[in-house]
N, C-alpha and C positions, 0 to 999 in steps of 0.2 A: 870027882870034878873033871869035866871034859873041856878040852880046849877047842874052841871053834874059830875057824879062819874065814875071813871075808876077802875074797879076791877081786871084787868088783873095782875097787880103787886102783889096784895094780893093773887090771885089765884096761881101765880107762886111761891110765898113764901110758901104757903100751900103745893103745890106739891113738892117743894124742900124738905120741912120737911118730907113729906111722903116717898119720894124716899130715903132719907138718912136713915129713919127709916126702910125701907124695905131692904136696902143693909146690914145693921148691922146683922140681923139674917141670911141672905144669906151667908155672910162671915163666920159666926160662924159655921153654919151647913155644909157649903162647906168644910171648913178646917177639920171638924170632920170626914166627910165621904170620902173626896178625898185628903186631905192634900193641899199642895200648887200647885198641878197640875192644878188647875182651873185658874191660872193667865192668860193663853192665851185666855181663853173665855172672861174674863173681858177686856182684851186688845182689842179683836175683837169688842166687844160691844162698848167700848169707841171710837175706831177709826170710826166704822160705824156711831155712833150717831154724832160725830163731823163732819164727811163728810156730813151727812144728814143736820146738822145744817147750813152748808154753802150753801146747795143747795135749802133749803126750802124758799119760799117767805115770809111766815108769820113770823113776829117778835116773836109772842107768841110761835109758834111751834119750831122755830129755837132756841129760848132761852131754851125751855123745852128739846129739844134734846141735847143741849150743857150741860145742867145740868145733864142729865142722863149720858152723855159721861164722864164728869169729875168725877161724882160719881163712875163710873166704873173704871176709872184710880185710884182713891183714894182707891177703894176696893182691888186693887192689893197690895198696900202698907199695908192695913189692914189685908190682908190674911197672909202676912209674919209676921206681928205683932201678929196676933192671934196664929200662930205657936209658937212664943216666949212666949205668955201668957200661952199656954198649957204646954210648957216645964217647966215654973215656977210653974205649978200646980194651976194656977188661974182658968183654965177651964178644964173640963174632957178630957182625952185622949180616943180615940176610941180603945178599946182593940182588935177589929176585923180587924183593918187596920195596916198593916205592911209596913212601908216606906222603 
């Protein structure tokens, strides 16, 4: 009797962790330099990845595309939350950007 391991779930978990970790500074820096004007880009990335997730045959790549897509959707929410955190003084305001 042989034991077979499947690491795709663990790899997807690790990649999800890294994607979320990457989105966090993108939202912070994006809001600092561009304000909330970036939300359509996150929307396009999210929609594109979700469409790709439906069209890809591989379960692994479909799942990864869906994770990236929904992280992009969540980043829209976080972008506006970041604006509020800046307003409260929790994060620095960009003195060179005038909204």
